[in-house]
N, C-alpha and C positions, 0 to 999 in steps of 0.2 A: 697486340697486347702480349706482354710477357709476364710470367709468374715464376717465382722461385720455389724450390722444393719446400723451404721453410714456410712460405705463405700458404702453399697448398696443404701442407700438413696441419697448419693451424686451422684452416677452414674445415677440413674433414676429420680433425682430431686423430691424426695418424702420427707414427713415429718414424723419423728419418734415419735411414742407414746409408751413409755415404756423404756426398757433398751437398750440404743444405742450401748452398748458393747456386746449384744447378738450375738453369732456366729452361722453360718450354714456352712455345707459342702456338702449338697445334696438337691434335690428337692423331694417333695411329694405332692400328692393330699391332700386337706384339710381334707377329711374324713379318710385318711390313714396316717396322720401325725405322725412323730416320732421325738424325740429330735435331734437337729442338722439339721433339714430340714427346708426349706422355702416353704411355700404354698401361694396360692392366693385365694381371694374371690371376684368374679365379679358378680355372679348371686345371687340375694337376697334369692332365695329358699334354698341356702346352708348356710345361715347365722347361723343357729343353730349349725353347726359344729364348729364355731369359739370358742364356749364356752367349747368344750370337746376335741378339737384336741391337740395332743402332739407336733406339730411343734413349733419350736423356734421363727420363724418370719412369719408373715402373711402380704402379700400385699393386701390392700383393696382399693376399689374405694373411692374417697372423699365423695361420696353421701351415703355410707353405714352407717346406724345408729346402734351403739352398745348400747344395753339396760342395760347391766350389766358388771362387771369387767371380763377381760379375762387374761389368763396366758401368752400367747405369746406376744412378742413385735410386734406392728403394724407399718406398713409403709403405709401412705396414699398417693395415687397417683391419677392422673386424669383417667387413664385406666389401671387397674391391669393386664388384660390379655395381653395388648401390652407390659407392662413392664416385664412380665415373659418371653415373647419371646426375648426381648433384653438381659435379664440375661442368658437365655439358650444359646444364641449366644456367649455371653462373656465366659460362662463356657466351651463351646465346643472349642472356639478359644484358651483357655488357656491350653488345653490338649497337651501334647507333640506329635509331628508328627513323624511317622515312617520314617526312612531314611536308605539308603544302599541297595545294590543288593544282594539278597539271592544267595548262591552258586548253588542252584538247579533251578534258573531261566535261561531261554534261551533268550539271546539278540543277534541279528544279528550283526556281525562286521560292517555292513553297516548302522546300526541305529545310531541316534544321541540322546544322553541322557543328559538332562540338569543337573544343580546343585541341590543338596539336594533332589534327587529323590529316592523314595522307589519302589523296584520291588520284590514282594514276590515269594516264592517257586513255581515252575512249571508254572509261568507266561511265556508268549511267546511274543516277540517283533520282528517283521519281518524286512526284508530288506527295507531300505529307510525310516523307521518310525522315527518320531521326537517327543521326549517327553520333554515338557517344564519344567522349573525350579519348584521344589517344588511339583510336581505331585506324587501321590501315586497309585501304581498298585498292587492290592492284588493278592494272590495266584490263579492260574488257569485262570487268565484273559488272553485273546488273543488279541493282537494288531497286525493286519496283515500288509502286505507290504504297505509302502508309506502313512500310516496314520499320520496325524499331530494332536498331542494332546497338548493343551496349558498349561499354567502355573497353578499350584495349583489345578489341577484336582484330583478327587477322584474316582478311578475305582475299584469297589468292586469285590469279587471273581466271577469267571465264566461269566464275561462280555465278549462279543465278538464284536470287532469293525473291520468290513471288510475293505478290501483293498481300499486305496485312500480317505477314509472319513476324514473329517476335524472337529475337536472338539476345541472349544474356551477355554478361561480361566475360571477357577473356576467353572468347570462343574462337577456335581456328577452323576454317573451312578451306579444304584444299581444292586445287583446280578442277574444273569440270563438274563439280557437285551441283545438284539442283535441290533446292529447299522449297517445298510448297507446290510442286507439280500436282496435277489432279490425281486423286485416288482413282483406282481402277474400278469404277462403278458403272455398270450397264444392266439394263433390264430387258430380257427378251420380249419381243412383241409379236412373234409369229412370222414376221417378215425380215427381221433383223434384230437390232438392239437399240433401245433408247438410252441415251446418256443420262446418268443421274448427276445433276450439277453438284459439284464439290464446293460448298460455300464456307467451309471452315478454314483453319489456319494450321501452321506448325509452330509449336513453342519449343525453343531450345534454351535450356537453362545454363547457368554459369559453368565455366571450366570444361566445356565439351570440345572434343577434337573430332573432326569429320574428314575421312580420307578422300582421295581423289575419285571423281566419278561416282560418288555415292548419291543415292536419291532418297529423299524423305518426302512422302506424299502428304498433302494437306487432307484434313478430315472432311467427311461429308458434312457434318455439323460439329461445332465445338472445336477441339484441337487435337492434333497428333502431338504427343509429348516425348521429348528426349530430355531426361532429367539430368541434374548437375553431375559433372564428373564422368559422363559417359564418353567412351573412346570407340570410334568406329573406324575400321580399316577401309581400304579402297573397295569400290564396287559392291557396297552393301545396299540392300533394298529394304526400306522401312515403309510398309504400306499404311494406308489411311486409318486413322482412329487408334493406332497402336499407342502404347505407353511403355517406354523403355526406362527401367528403374535406375536409380542413382548408381554411379560407378560401375556400371556394366560395360564389358568390353566385347567386341565382336571382330573376328578375323575376316579376311577378304571373302567376298561372294556369299556372305550370309544373307538369307532372305526371310523376312518376317511378314506373314500375311496379315490382313486387316483385322482390326479390333482385338488384337492380342495384347495381353498385359504381361510384361517381363519384369521380374523382380530386381532387387538390388544386388550388386556385387556378383552378377552372373558372368560367365566366360564361355563364349561360343567359338569353337574352332572353325576353320575355313569350310565354306559351302554347307554349313548347317541350314536346314530348312525348317521353318516353324509354321504349322497350320494356323488358320485364322480362328478367331473367337475362342481362344483358349487362354489359360493362365499358367505361366511359368513362375515357380517360387523364387525365393531369395537364395543366393549362393548355389545356383545350379551350374554345373560344368558339363558342357556337351562336346564330345570329341568331333573331329572333322568329319564332314559328310553325314552327320546324324540327321535323321528325319523324324520330326516330332508331330504326331497326329493328335495328341491329347494333353490334358493337364499334367504338370509335374510338380510335386511337392518340394518344399525347401530342402537345401543341404544334400544334394545328390550329384554324383559324378556318373555320367552315362555316355554310351556310345552306340551307334548303329541305328537301324530302322526296323521296327520301332526301337527306341533307345533301351538299353539294358546295362547293368553294371559291367565294368570292364572285364572281370574274370570270366563270367559265363559267356560274354560276347566273344572273347578270343578262343574259348573252348569251342564255341559254335562254329567259328570260322575254320578252326582246324578240322572239324568234322565235315564242313561244307566242301573243303578241298578234296576230301576223300570220297565224296558222294558217288562218282563214277565207279570206283572200286567197290564200294558198299552195295551199289545197285547190282553190279555183276554178281557179287556173292549172294545177294538176296534171290536173284533169278535162279542161281544154281541150287540154293536150298529149296526153293519152291519146286523145282523139277524133282529133287530127291524125295520130297514129301509126296508128290504125286505118284512117283514110282512105288514108294512104300505102300500107299493106299491101294494101288493096282494089284500088288502082290497079296494083299489080305482080302481081296474080294472073293 
C-alpha cells in the first residue's frame, strides 16, 4: 500500500511543505529513516535528525522551527504524535483480515460460528460457544464451553478463555493470556486448605485490549468485570470479583487483589500493587511500584507505599538517602547531650 503526501495531509488535516506527490509505504523512526518511509518529529531534541534522515515524509508539529533546507517532504500538523497514531490505525485497518476455518481446528458441532470468522490450526472451540462475525482466533487458542465472543475480536495464539466467560466486541487478547482461571480462594481447615469453588465468570466489555500473559480470574460468584475501553499491558494480574472501570489503563506487572473496585480513566504505572476489598476512585494516577493498602478518592496523582503526592514523596526519598548520615549525627548529638547532663550533676 502506497500513500502520497497529499493523501496523508488530507486525512490528518495537515499542510504539505515540499513534494505533495512523494509516496510512502512504511513507517520508521526519524533516526532510522529509509526511502519510502514516513516518520514524525514531535520532540525538539530530535530536530537535528530531520536534516539527515532518509525518510520520504516527516510529520512535524506546527511549532517546530526548521533552520535550513531538508530533503524529505514535510507535513505540518497540530500534534504529530497523535497524527501518527491515526495513520497507524488506518494502516492496520487496511491490512487484509484472515478468514476461513483451518482443517486442523476443532470446533464443536454445538458451537455457533458467525460470518467471516477465522479459526487457525489446532484452535479449540467448545460446546455452546458463540463466536461473533469477523472475529479471528489464531492457532492453539482455546475457547471453552459456553464462551460468548463478540464481533471483530482478535484472539492471538495460546490464549485460553475458560467456560462461560463473556467477551464483547472488538476485543484484542494477546498470546498466553488466561481469561477465567480460578480465583485464589482457599479456606484453612487446620490441616491444610479447602478450595473454595469459583463458580462465577469473567465479563470483558467492548474495545478492551489485554496484553500477553495477563491473567484475569473468574469470580467466586457473579462476575469479574473489565469495563469497556480498558487497556491492560503484559503480565497484569486481575483477581476474582474485581471491577475495572471504563478506559482505565495499566502498565506491566500491575496486580489487583480480589473484590477491589477501580474507577474510570485511571492510570497505573508498572508493578503497582492494589490490596483487596478496597475502592479506587475515578482518574487516579499511580506511579510505578506504588503499593495501595486502602481506599483512594477521585482525581489524585500519587506515588509510593503508602501512596502520597509526588512532591512530598520525592522530598521523603531525598531524606531517606541521607538516613545513615542523619543517624550518625543524631548519635553524636545524643552523646553531647549526655556529656552536658553529666557536667551539671
